[in-house]
C-alpha positions in Angstrom: 0.0 0.0 0.0 1.4 3.5 -0.8 2.4 5.9 1.9 -0.5 8.0 3.3 -0.1 11.8 3.2 -2.4 12.1 6.1 -3.7 9.0 7.9 -7.1 8.4 9.3 -5.8 8.8 12.9 -5.0 12.4 12.2 -8.4 13.0 10.7 -10.5 11.4 13.4 -8.6 11.2 16.7 -7.9 14.1 19.0 -4.7 13.4 21.0 -5.2 13.7 24.7 -2.5 16.4 25.0 -4.5 18.7 22.8 -7.4 18.6 25.2 -5.0 19.1 28.1 -3.6 22.1 26.3 -7.0 23.7 25.7 -8.0 23.3 29.4 -4.8 24.7 30.8 -3.9 21.3 32.3 -0.7 20.9 30.3 0.6 24.2 31.5 -0.1 23.3 35.1 1.7 20.0 34.6 4.8 21.7 33.2 4.9 24.1 36.1 4.7 21.2 38.6 7.3 19.2 36.6 9.8 22.1 36.6 9.5 22.2 40.4 10.1 18.5 40.6 13.3 18.8 38.7 14.7 20.7 41.7 14.6 17.6 43.8 14.4 14.8 41.2 12.2 11.8 42.0 11.0 11.4 38.4 12.1 7.8 38.3 12.3 5.1 41.0 16.0 5.8 41.6 14.9 8.8 43.6 18.3 10.5 43.4 16.8 13.8 44.7 19.3 15.9 42.6 18.6 19.5 41.6 18.8 18.9 37.9 19.0 22.6 37.1 22.4 22.5 38.8 23.8 19.1 38.0 22.9 15.8 36.3 21.0 13.0 37.9 23.1 10.3 39.6 22.0 7.4 37.3 20.7 9.1 34.1 23.4 11.8 34.0 21.0 14.2 32.4 20.5 17.7 33.8 18.1 20.4 32.8 17.8 19.5 29.1 17.2 16.2 27.4 19.8 14.6 25.1 18.8 12.9 21.9 20.8 10.3 20.0 18.7 10.2 16.8 15.2 10.6 15.4 13.7 9.1 12.2 10.7 7.2 10.9 11.1 3.7 12.4 9.9 0.6 10.6 11.2 -2.0 13.1 8.3 -1.6 15.6 4.9 -3.4 15.6 2.9 -2.7 12.4 0.2 -1.0 14.5 2.8 1.7 15.3 4.9 1.8 12.1 2.0 1.4 9.7 2.9 2.5 6.1 4.9 5.6 6.9 6.8 4.7 10.0 6.7 5.5 13.7 8.2 8.9 14.5 10.9 7.6 16.9 13.0 9.9 19.1 15.8 8.1 20.9 16.7 9.7 24.3 20.0 8.7 25.7 20.9 7.3 29.1 18.1 5.0 30.3 17.4 5.0 34.0 17.4 1.2 34.0 20.7 -0.7 33.7 20.0 -3.9 31.8 23.2 -5.9 31.4 21.8 -7.4 28.1 20.7 -4.1 26.6 20.3 -4.4 22.9 20.7 -0.6 22.5 23.4 -0.1 25.1 25.3 2.4 22.8 22.3 4.7 23.1 20.7 3.9 26.5 23.8 3.6 28.6 26.0 6.3 27.1 26.3 10.0 26.7 26.6 9.8 22.9 23.9 12.3 22.1 23.3 16.0 21.7 21.6 18.3 24.2 18.3 19.6 22.9 16.4 22.6 24.4 12.6 22.5 24.3 12.4 24.4 21.0 14.6 21.9 19.2 12.8 18.9 20.6 9.5 20.5 19.4 11.0 20.9 16.0 12.1 17.3 15.9 8.5 16.3 16.7 7.2 18.5 13.8 9.8 17.1 11.4 8.6 13.6 12.1 5.0 14.7 11.6 5.9 16.5 8.3 7.6 13.2 7.1 4.2 11.5 7.4 4.8 9.4 10.6 1.8 7.9 12.3 2.9 8.9 15.9 5.6 10.4 18.0 7.5 7.5 19.6 9.4 8.6 22.8 12.1 5.9 23.5 13.5 5.6 27.0 11.7 8.8 28.2 11.3 8.1 31.9 14.1 10.6 33.1 13.0 13.4 30.7 9.2 13.4 31.2 9.3 17.1 32.2 11.4 18.1 29.2 9.0 16.3 26.9 6.1 18.2 28.3 7.9 21.5 27.8 8.6 20.7 24.2 5.1 19.4 23.7 3.6 22.8 24.5 5.7 24.4 21.8 5.0 21.7 19.3 1.2 22.0 19.8 1.5 25.7 18.9 3.3 24.6 15.7 0.5 22.2 14.8 1.4 18.9 16.3 -1.5 16.5 16.1 -0.1 12.9 16.2 -0.6 10.4 19.0 2.2 10.3 21.6 3.8 6.9 22.3 5.6 6.5 25.7 8.1 3.7 24.9 9.4 2.7 28.4 11.0 -0.1 30.4 8.1 0.4 32.9 10.6 1.6 35.5 8.7 4.8 36.0 7.8 6.7 39.2 4.2 7.3 40.2 5.0 11.0 40.1 6.0 10.8 36.4 2.9 8.8 35.4 0.7 11.3 37.3 2.3 14.1 35.2 1.7 12.1 32.0 -2.0 11.3 32.8 -4.1 13.0 30.2 -1.1 13.6 27.9 0.1 10.2 26.6 -2.1 8.4 24.0 -0.3 5.0 23.8 1.8 3.4 26.6 4.4 1.0 25.3 6.0 -0.7 28.4 8.3 -3.7 28.4 7.6 -6.0 31.3 11.0 -7.7 31.7 11.1 -9.8 34.9 8.8 -11.1 37.6 11.4 -12.4 40.0 13.1 -9.7 42.1 16.3 -11.7 42.2 16.5 -11.7 38.5 15.7 -8.0 38.3 18.5 -7.2 40.8 21.0 -9.3 38.8 20.1 -8.3 35.3 18.7 -4.8 35.8 20.3 -3.5 39.0 16.8 -2.9 40.2 15.4 -5.4 42.7 12.2 -3.4 43.0 11.5 -3.6 39.2 8.7 -6.2 39.4 6.8 -4.4 42.0 7.1 -1.1 40.2 6.3 -2.5 36.8 3.1 -4.3 38.0 1.9 -1.0 39.6 2.7 1.0 36.5 1.0 -1.3 34.1 -2.2 -1.1 36.1 -1.9 2.7 36.2 -1.2 3.0 32.4 -4.2 0.8 31.7 -6.4 3.0 33.9 -5.3 6.0 32.0 -5.7 4.8 28.4 -7.4 1.4 28.4 -7.0 -1.4 25.9 -5.3 -0.7 22.6 -7.5 0.8 19.9 -6.7 1.0 16.2 -8.2 2.7 13.2 -9.6 1.0 10.0 -6.0 0.7 8.6 -4.8 -1.1 11.7 -2.9 1.9 13.0 -3.0 2.3 16.8 -4.1 5.7 18.3 -4.8 5.0 21.9 -4.3 2.4 24.6 -1.8 0.0 26.2 0.6 -2.2 24.3 2.8 -4.4 26.4 6.0 -6.0 25.3 7.7 -9.0 26.9 11.1 -10.1 25.8 11.5 -13.8 26.5 14.8 -14.5 28.2 16.9 -17.7 28.3 16.1 -19.8 31.4 13.4 -17.4 32.5 10.2 -19.1 31.4 8.7 -19.1 34.8 8.8 -15.3 34.7 7.2 -15.3 31.3 4.3 -17.5 32.5 3.7 -15.3 35.6 3.9 -12.1 33.7 1.3 -13.2 31.1 -1.0 -14.5 33.8 -0.7 -11.2 35.7 -1.6 -9.2 32.6 -4.6 -11.5 31.7 -6.0 -11.6 35.3 -5.1 -8.2 36.7 -4.8 -5.8 33.7 -7.3 -7.0 31.1 -7.9 -10.3 29.3 -8.1 -8.2 26.1 -4.6 -6.7 26.6 -2.4 -6.4 23.6 0.8 -8.2 24.4 3.7 -8.8 22.1 5.8 -11.8 23.2 9.2 -11.2 21.7 11.9 -13.7 20.8 14.8 -11.7 19.4 17.0 -11.9 22.5 20.7 -12.3 21.8 23.6 -11.8 24.2 24.6 -8.2 24.0 26.5 -5.6 26.1 27.6 -7.3 29.4 25.6 -10.5 28.9 28.7 -12.5 27.7 30.6 -12.1 31.0 30.9 -15.1 33.4 28.6 -13.4 35.9 25.7 -13.6 33.5 26.4 -17.1 32.0 22.7 -18.1 32.3 21.7 -15.6 29.6 24.8 -15.9 27.4 22.9 -17.9 24.8 20.0 -17.7 22.3 16.6 -19.0 23.1 16.0 -22.7 22.3 13.1 -23.8 20.1 11.5 -25.4 23.2 11.6 -22.1 25.0 9.9 -20.3 22.2 7.2 -22.9 21.9 6.6 -22.9 25.6 6.3 -19.1 25.8 3.6 -19.1 23.0 1.8 -21.9 24.8 1.7 -19.8 28.0 0.2 -16.9 26.1 -2.4 -19.1 24.6 -3.3 -20.7 28.0 -3.5 -17.2 29.6 -6.4 -16.3 27.2 -4.8 -13.2 25.9 -5.6 -12.4 22.2 -3.4 -13.5 19.5 -2.4 -10.3 17.7 -0.3 -10.3 14.6 2.6 -7.9 15.0 4.1 -8.1 11.5 
């Protein structure tokens, strides 16, 4: 199918942030967020740094966001990429520290340029002008306030695409409160159920507790995933789960949690592209220094079927 100059989402769907802008709620959230940056607890690391004066202890990001790259991305689920691509903005320096990170050169480095709100707004507009179906904010947890500041400027420039919050799910309650009424599509990755695994592989023993809380919150905000007649998503929750070697018990428990405590209609992409990357080849992480076996892939799909979750096609 040829690229669409303006898709049906833009014609029919009013992004939540536009309503927030019209009522003054967005401006109030920006003001609250700026105050929070003075004693930062915008992610569960709770470093309490004044980010106007120095960078956060984990993210190493100060007042302004840093961006590695932005472009129409076709490697996401079809409901996001569609025919024209997902307008992806890669923020550097993730607040999680996955030892197997597939994008470690972006998420665990300072290899990016600092962007003030005006430039970030212009990036959003560039992606819209290039025909993208959405604005996809990748690893945004530590720069939620900076995104809100840029969003207000972009709205005045004519931004009208759904916002995708592409996160590890390691977000604070404070951040998700700021984003309530702003984000259209939440795209969290639920990684581990076992706190011991989370501590070893993510340096975040509290990850499972925080992720389960956040997924419930996200679903309360936006509900189940909704798509237009072309299959392009415009609102709702889409959960990713990367199946890990030797961690099938976590996969089963995560899928059952989603089905029983989020929604039996939840959109869940069970992913099998894991390969040892970054630090995963060291002796300390020997258990994940391999690819998935065929048996593991089959079992994960069986767990999803038995959970009762719908069988979406993500290609």
